VOMARFI-863337 format. One record per residue: x, y, z of N, C-alpha, C in turn; residue number from 1; residue in one letter. Coordinates in steps of 0.02 Angstrom, whole numbers, padded with zeros to 5 digits. Example, Ala and Ser with C-alpha at 12.3 -4.5 7.8 and 13.67 -1.06 7.14 Angstrom:
<drenlum n_c1="00660" n_c2="-00284" n_c3="00390" ca_c1="00615" ca_c2="-00225" ca_c3="00390" c_c1="00660" c_c2="-00165" c_c3="00390" mike="1" zapa="A"/>
<drenlum n_c1="00642" n_c2="-00112" n_c3="00354" ca_c1="00684" ca_c2="-00053" ca_c3="00357" c_c1="00645" c_c2="00002" c_c3="00394" mike="2" zapa="S"/>
//
This chain:
<drenlum n_c1="00703" n_c2="00136" n_c3="00434" ca_c1="00709" ca_c2="00143" ca_c3="00362" c_c1="00759" c_c2="00199" c_c3="00351" mike="1" zapa="M"/>
<drenlum n_c1="00803" n_c2="00198" n_c3="00292" ca_c1="00845" ca_c2="00238" ca_c3="00275" c_c1="00841" c_c2="00267" c_c3="00203" mike="2" zapa="S"/>
<drenlum n_c1="00884" n_c2="00312" n_c3="00185" ca_c1="00870" ca_c2="00341" ca_c3="00126" c_c1="00814" c_c2="00374" c_c3="00109" mike="3" zapa="G"/>
<drenlum n_c1="00796" n_c2="00396" n_c3="00047" ca_c1="00746" ca_c2="00436" ca_c3="00022" c_c1="00677" c_c2="00393" c_c3="00047" mike="4" zapa="T"/>
<drenlum n_c1="00620" n_c2="00426" n_c3="00058" ca_c1="00548" ca_c2="00380" ca_c3="00075" c_c1="00533" c_c2="00326" c_c3="00025" mike="5" zapa="M"/>
<drenlum n_c1="00551" n_c2="00344" n_c3="-00038" ca_c1="00527" ca_c2="00302" ca_c3="-00094" c_c1="00589" c_c2="00245" c_c3="-00090" mike="6" zapa="C"/>
<drenlum n_c1="00640" n_c2="00243" n_c3="-00069" ca_c1="00701" ca_c2="00190" ca_c3="-00062" c_c1="00676" c_c2="00150" c_c3="-00006" mike="7" zapa="E"/>
<drenlum n_c1="00656" n_c2="00191" n_c3="00048" ca_c1="00641" ca_c2="00155" ca_c3="00110" c_c1="00585" c_c2="00113" c_c3="00107" mike="8" zapa="A"/>
<drenlum n_c1="00529" n_c2="00129" n_c3="00065" ca_c1="00468" ca_c2="00093" ca_c3="00058" c_c1="00481" c_c2="00039" c_c3="00015" mike="9" zapa="M"/>
<drenlum n_c1="00514" n_c2="00047" n_c3="-00033" ca_c1="00531" ca_c2="-00006" ca_c3="-00086" c_c1="00568" c_c2="-00062" c_c3="-00044" mike="10" zapa="A"/>
<drenlum n_c1="00619" n_c2="-00048" n_c3="-00004" ca_c1="00664" ca_c2="-00095" ca_c3="00037" c_c1="00621" c_c2="-00122" c_c3="00081" mike="11" zapa="Q"/>
<drenlum n_c1="00571" n_c2="-00093" n_c3="00112" ca_c1="00527" ca_c2="-00123" ca_c3="00155" c_c1="00479" c_c2="-00169" c_c3="00120" mike="12" zapa="A"/>
<drenlum n_c1="00463" n_c2="-00155" n_c3="00057" ca_c1="00410" ca_c2="-00204" ca_c3="00023" c_c1="00454" c_c2="-00258" c_c3="00004" mike="13" zapa="V"/>
<drenlum n_c1="00512" n_c2="-00253" n_c3="-00024" ca_c1="00551" ca_c2="-00311" ca_c3="-00033" c_c1="00568" c_c2="-00367" c_c3="00007" mike="14" zapa="E"/>
<drenlum n_c1="00581" n_c2="-00343" n_c3="00072" ca_c1="00586" ca_c2="-00383" ca_c3="00136" c_c1="00535" c_c2="-00406" c_c3="00163" mike="15" zapa="K"/>
<drenlum n_c1="00460" n_c2="-00389" n_c3="00135" ca_c1="00406" ca_c2="-00422" ca_c3="00172" c_c1="00390" c_c2="-00479" c_c3="00117" mike="16" zapa="S"/>
<drenlum n_c1="00347" n_c2="-00517" n_c3="00153" ca_c1="00303" ca_c2="-00571" ca_c3="00126" c_c1="00234" c_c2="-00540" c_c3="00114" mike="17" zapa="K"/>
<drenlum n_c1="00208" n_c2="-00518" n_c3="00166" ca_c1="00135" ca_c2="-00486" ca_c3="00164" c_c1="00148" c_c2="-00414" c_c3="00176" mike="18" zapa="F"/>
<drenlum n_c1="00099" n_c2="-00375" n_c3="00139" ca_c1="00099" ca_c2="-00301" ca_c3="00157" c_c1="00028" c_c2="-00290" c_c3="00181" mike="19" zapa="I"/>
<drenlum n_c1="00030" n_c2="-00246" n_c3="00238" ca_c1="-00034" ca_c2="-00243" ca_c3="00279" c_c1="-00049" c_c2="-00162" c_c3="00251" mike="20" zapa="L"/>
<drenlum n_c1="-00110" n_c2="-00143" n_c3="00213" ca_c1="-00128" ca_c2="-00080" ca_c3="00208" c_c1="-00178" c_c2="-00068" c_c3="00260" mike="21" zapa="I"/>
<drenlum n_c1="-00166" n_c2="-00017" n_c3="00295" ca_c1="-00220" ca_c2="00020" ca_c3="00345" c_c1="-00265" c_c2="00064" c_c3="00298" mike="22" zapa="S"/>
<drenlum n_c1="-00322" n_c2="00045" n_c3="00280" ca_c1="-00359" ca_c2="00078" ca_c3="00227" c_c1="-00397" c_c2="00140" c_c3="00262" mike="23" zapa="M"/>
<drenlum n_c1="-00399" n_c2="00198" n_c3="00244" ca_c1="-00431" ca_c2="00254" ca_c3="00261" c_c1="-00433" c_c2="00296" c_c3="00206" mike="24" zapa="S"/>
<drenlum n_c1="-00463" n_c2="00356" n_c3="00214" ca_c1="-00465" ca_c2="00397" ca_c3="00163" c_c1="-00403" c_c2="00440" c_c3="00160" mike="25" zapa="E"/>
<drenlum n_c1="-00364" n_c2="00448" n_c3="00215" ca_c1="-00296" ca_c2="00474" ca_c3="00202" c_c1="-00252" c_c2="00434" c_c3="00167" mike="26" zapa="T"/>
<drenlum n_c1="-00257" n_c2="00375" n_c3="00178" ca_c1="-00211" ca_c2="00324" ca_c3="00143" c_c1="-00225" c_c2="00330" c_c3="00066" mike="27" zapa="Y"/>
<drenlum n_c1="-00295" n_c2="00328" n_c3="00047" ca_c1="-00316" ca_c2="00321" ca_c3="-00018" c_c1="-00289" c_c2="00398" c_c3="-00052" mike="28" zapa="K"/>
<drenlum n_c1="-00282" n_c2="00447" n_c3="-00013" ca_c1="-00270" ca_c2="00508" ca_c3="-00049" c_c1="-00193" c_c2="00536" c_c3="-00046" mike="29" zapa="Q"/>
<drenlum n_c1="-00155" n_c2="00485" n_c3="-00026" ca_c1="-00089" ca_c2="00491" ca_c3="-00018" c_c1="-00051" c_c2="00448" c_c3="-00081" mike="30" zapa="S"/>
<drenlum n_c1="-00006" n_c2="00496" n_c3="-00106" ca_c1="00026" ca_c2="00485" ca_c3="-00167" c_c1="00086" c_c2="00428" c_c3="-00149" mike="31" zapa="V"/>
<drenlum n_c1="00125" n_c2="00428" n_c3="-00101" ca_c1="00172" ca_c2="00387" ca_c3="-00078" c_c1="00133" c_c2="00309" c_c3="-00056" mike="32" zapa="P"/>
<drenlum n_c1="00071" n_c2="00313" n_c3="-00024" ca_c1="00040" ca_c2="00262" ca_c3="-00002" c_c1="00015" c_c2="00216" c_c3="-00071" mike="33" zapa="C"/>
<drenlum n_c1="-00007" n_c2="00259" n_c3="-00112" ca_c1="-00019" ca_c2="00212" ca_c3="-00181" c_c1="00035" c_c2="00196" c_c3="-00226" mike="34" zapa="K"/>
<drenlum n_c1="00093" n_c2="00219" n_c3="-00220" ca_c1="00148" ca_c2="00201" ca_c3="-00246" c_c1="00175" c_c2="00134" c_c3="-00210" mike="35" zapa="N"/>
<drenlum n_c1="00172" n_c2="00137" n_c3="-00143" ca_c1="00191" ca_c2="00077" ca_c3="-00111" c_c1="00150" c_c2="00018" c_c3="-00126" mike="36" zapa="E"/>
<drenlum n_c1="00079" n_c2="00037" n_c3="-00123" ca_c1="00027" ca_c2="-00019" ca_c3="-00133" c_c1="00050" c_c2="-00051" c_c3="-00213" mike="37" zapa="A"/>
<drenlum n_c1="00057" n_c2="-00012" n_c3="-00252" ca_c1="00055" ca_c2="-00035" ca_c3="-00341" c_c1="00141" c_c2="-00066" c_c3="-00336" mike="38" zapa="V"/>
<drenlum n_c1="00188" n_c2="-00035" n_c3="-00305" ca_c1="00244" ca_c2="-00072" ca_c3="-00307" c_c1="00231" c_c2="-00141" c_c3="-00270" mike="39" zapa="Y"/>
<drenlum n_c1="00210" n_c2="-00143" n_c3="-00213" ca_c1="00184" ca_c2="-00214" ca_c3="-00184" c_c1="00151" c_c2="-00254" c_c3="-00233" mike="40" zapa="A"/>
<drenlum n_c1="00096" n_c2="-00230" n_c3="-00272" ca_c1="00061" ca_c2="-00269" ca_c3="-00315" c_c1="00109" c_c2="-00301" c_c3="-00374" mike="41" zapa="W"/>
<drenlum n_c1="00148" n_c2="-00258" n_c3="-00398" ca_c1="00192" ca_c2="-00265" ca_c3="-00455" c_c1="00242" c_c2="-00320" c_c3="-00426" mike="42" zapa="D"/>
<drenlum n_c1="00274" n_c2="-00320" n_c3="-00369" ca_c1="00316" ca_c2="-00370" ca_c3="-00350" c_c1="00279" c_c2="-00430" c_c3="-00325" mike="43" zapa="R"/>
<drenlum n_c1="00218" n_c2="-00444" n_c3="-00334" ca_c1="00174" ca_c2="-00493" ca_c3="-00322" c_c1="00171" c_c2="-00514" c_c3="-00238" mike="44" zapa="R"/>
<drenlum n_c1="00172" n_c2="-00466" n_c3="-00202" ca_c1="00167" ca_c2="-00482" ca_c3="-00127" c_c1="00095" c_c2="-00478" c_c3="-00114" mike="45" zapa="K"/>
<drenlum n_c1="00079" n_c2="-00509" n_c3="-00061" ca_c1="00013" ca_c2="-00534" ca_c3="-00035" c_c1="-00006" c_c2="-00465" c_c3="00002" mike="46" zapa="T"/>
<drenlum n_c1="-00056" n_c2="-00439" n_c3="-00016" ca_c1="-00080" ca_c2="-00374" ca_c3="00015" c_c1="-00146" c_c2="-00395" c_c3="00061" mike="47" zapa="I"/>
<drenlum n_c1="-00144" n_c2="-00371" n_c3="00120" ca_c1="-00187" ca_c2="-00383" ca_c3="00166" c_c1="-00223" c_c2="-00322" c_c3="00179" mike="48" zapa="I"/>
<drenlum n_c1="-00280" n_c2="-00298" n_c3="00161" ca_c1="-00317" ca_c2="-00236" ca_c3="00194" c_c1="-00342" c_c2="-00232" c_c3="00253" mike="49" zapa="P"/>
<drenlum n_c1="-00336" n_c2="-00194" n_c3="00283" ca_c1="-00355" ca_c2="-00181" ca_c3="00353" c_c1="-00406" c_c2="-00113" c_c3="00360" mike="50" zapa="L"/>
<drenlum n_c1="-00466" n_c2="-00134" n_c3="00365" ca_c1="-00509" ca_c2="-00074" ca_c3="00339" c_c1="-00520" c_c2="-00031" c_c3="00416" mike="51" zapa="K"/>
<drenlum n_c1="-00481" n_c2="00030" n_c3="00414" ca_c1="-00495" ca_c2="00069" ca_c3="00480" c_c1="-00532" c_c2="00110" c_c3="00493" mike="52" zapa="M"/>
<drenlum n_c1="-00564" n_c2="00152" n_c3="00442" ca_c1="-00618" ca_c2="00182" ca_c3="00440" c_c1="-00655" c_c2="00181" c_c3="00374" mike="53" zapa="K"/>
<drenlum n_c1="-00727" n_c2="00199" n_c3="00372" ca_c1="-00756" ca_c2="00194" ca_c3="00317" c_c1="-00716" c_c2="00229" c_c3="00252" mike="54" zapa="K"/>
<drenlum n_c1="-00713" n_c2="00194" n_c3="00199" ca_c1="-00685" ca_c2="00208" ca_c3="00141" c_c1="-00709" c_c2="00182" c_c3="00079" mike="55" zapa="V"/>
<drenlum n_c1="-00718" n_c2="00215" n_c3="00035" ca_c1="-00751" ca_c2="00197" ca_c3="-00032" c_c1="-00699" c_c2="00152" c_c3="-00071" mike="56" zapa="D"/>
<drenlum n_c1="-00701" n_c2="00095" n_c3="-00094" ca_c1="-00660" ca_c2="00064" ca_c3="-00129" c_c1="-00674" c_c2="00070" c_c3="-00209" mike="57" zapa="W"/>
<drenlum n_c1="-00676" n_c2="00131" n_c3="-00240" ca_c1="-00703" ca_c2="00154" ca_c3="-00291" c_c1="-00652" c_c2="00181" c_c3="-00348" mike="58" zapa="D"/>
<drenlum n_c1="-00593" n_c2="00157" n_c3="-00326" ca_c1="-00533" ca_c2="00168" ca_c3="-00384" c_c1="-00483" c_c2="00128" c_c3="-00365" mike="59" zapa="D"/>
<drenlum n_c1="-00416" n_c2="00156" n_c3="-00367" ca_c1="-00357" ca_c2="00117" ca_c3="-00371" c_c1="-00351" c_c2="00070" c_c3="-00306" mike="60" zapa="W"/>
<drenlum n_c1="-00376" n_c2="00083" n_c3="-00244" ca_c1="-00372" ca_c2="00055" ca_c3="-00184" c_c1="-00424" c_c2="-00006" c_c3="-00186" mike="61" zapa="L"/>
<drenlum n_c1="-00477" n_c2="00003" n_c3="-00227" ca_c1="-00519" ca_c2="-00071" ca_c3="-00213" c_c1="-00486" c_c2="-00103" c_c3="-00270" mike="62" zapa="G"/>
<drenlum n_c1="-00456" n_c2="-00088" n_c3="-00332" ca_c1="-00425" ca_c2="-00132" ca_c3="-00379" c_c1="-00362" c_c2="-00164" c_c3="-00332" mike="63" zapa="F"/>
<drenlum n_c1="-00315" n_c2="-00132" n_c3="-00300" ca_c1="-00274" ca_c2="-00177" ca_c3="-00266" c_c1="-00285" c_c2="-00203" c_c3="-00208" mike="64" zapa="Y"/>
<drenlum n_c1="-00347" n_c2="-00187" n_c3="-00168" ca_c1="-00352" ca_c2="-00229" ca_c3="-00109" c_c1="-00415" c_c2="-00281" c_c3="-00125" mike="65" zapa="C"/>
<drenlum n_c1="-00433" n_c2="-00283" n_c3="-00182" ca_c1="-00496" ca_c2="-00342" ca_c3="-00200" c_c1="-00464" c_c2="-00409" c_c3="-00213" mike="66" zapa="S"/>
//
Protein backbone atom coordinates (compact mmCIF):
# COMPACT_ATOMS: atom_id res chain seq x y z
CA MET A 1 0.00 0.00 0.00
CA SER A 2 1.17 3.50 -0.71
CA GLY A 3 0.01 7.05 0.08
CA THR A 4 -2.10 7.92 3.06
CA MET A 5 -3.95 5.18 4.90
CA CYS A 6 -7.27 6.38 3.44
CA GLU A 7 -5.90 6.38 -0.11
CA ALA A 8 -4.37 2.95 0.37
CA MET A 9 -7.59 1.50 1.76
CA ALA A 10 -9.62 3.02 -1.09
CA GLN A 11 -7.22 1.60 -3.67
CA ALA A 12 -7.40 -1.83 -2.05
CA VAL A 13 -11.22 -1.74 -2.09
CA GLU A 14 -11.29 -0.58 -5.71
CA LYS A 15 -9.03 -3.43 -6.81
CA SER A 16 -10.99 -6.09 -4.91
CA LYS A 17 -13.99 -8.14 -5.91
CA PHE A 18 -14.62 -9.28 -2.34
CA ILE A 19 -13.96 -7.59 0.99
CA LEU A 20 -13.24 -9.85 3.96
CA ILE A 21 -14.05 -8.18 7.27
CA SER A 22 -12.37 -9.83 10.26
CA MET A 23 -14.97 -8.85 12.82
CA SER A 24 -13.91 -8.12 16.38
CA GLU A 25 -14.60 -5.42 18.96
CA THR A 26 -11.31 -3.77 17.93
CA TYR A 27 -12.46 -3.66 14.30
CA LYS A 28 -15.87 -2.36 15.36
CA GLN A 29 -14.32 0.50 17.36
CA SER A 30 -11.88 1.51 14.59
CA VAL A 31 -12.87 4.58 12.57
CA PRO A 32 -10.61 3.64 9.61
CA CYS A 33 -12.10 0.13 9.54
CA LYS A 34 -15.62 1.54 9.56
CA ASN A 35 -14.68 3.93 6.75
CA GLU A 36 -13.31 1.04 4.71
CA ALA A 37 -16.47 -1.04 5.22
CA VAL A 38 -18.73 1.88 4.32
CA TYR A 39 -16.63 2.63 1.24
CA ALA A 40 -16.81 -1.03 0.16
CA TRP A 41 -20.59 -0.98 0.65
CA ASP A 42 -20.92 2.24 -1.34
CA ARG A 43 -18.84 0.74 -4.15
CA ARG A 44 -21.16 -2.31 -4.13
CA LYS A 45 -18.41 -4.77 -3.25
CA THR A 46 -19.30 -8.18 -1.87
CA ILE A 47 -18.57 -8.09 1.86
CA ILE A 48 -17.75 -11.38 3.56
CA PRO A 49 -17.79 -11.08 7.36
CA LEU A 50 -15.44 -13.35 9.28
CA LYS A 51 -16.36 -13.53 12.95
CA MET A 52 -12.98 -13.69 14.71
CA LYS A 53 -14.22 -13.14 18.27
CA LYS A 54 -17.54 -12.62 19.97
CA VAL A 55 -18.89 -9.29 18.80
CA ASP A 56 -22.33 -7.69 18.92
CA TRP A 57 -23.84 -6.72 15.58
CA ASP A 58 -25.85 -3.94 17.14
CA ASP A 59 -24.76 -0.95 15.09
CA TRP A 60 -22.97 -0.14 11.83
CA LEU A 61 -21.14 -3.47 11.77
CA GLY A 62 -24.37 -5.43 11.74
CA PHE A 63 -25.82 -3.21 9.03
CA TYR A 64 -22.92 -3.64 6.61
CA CYS A 65 -22.31 -7.32 7.36
CA SER A 66 -25.87 -8.60 7.37
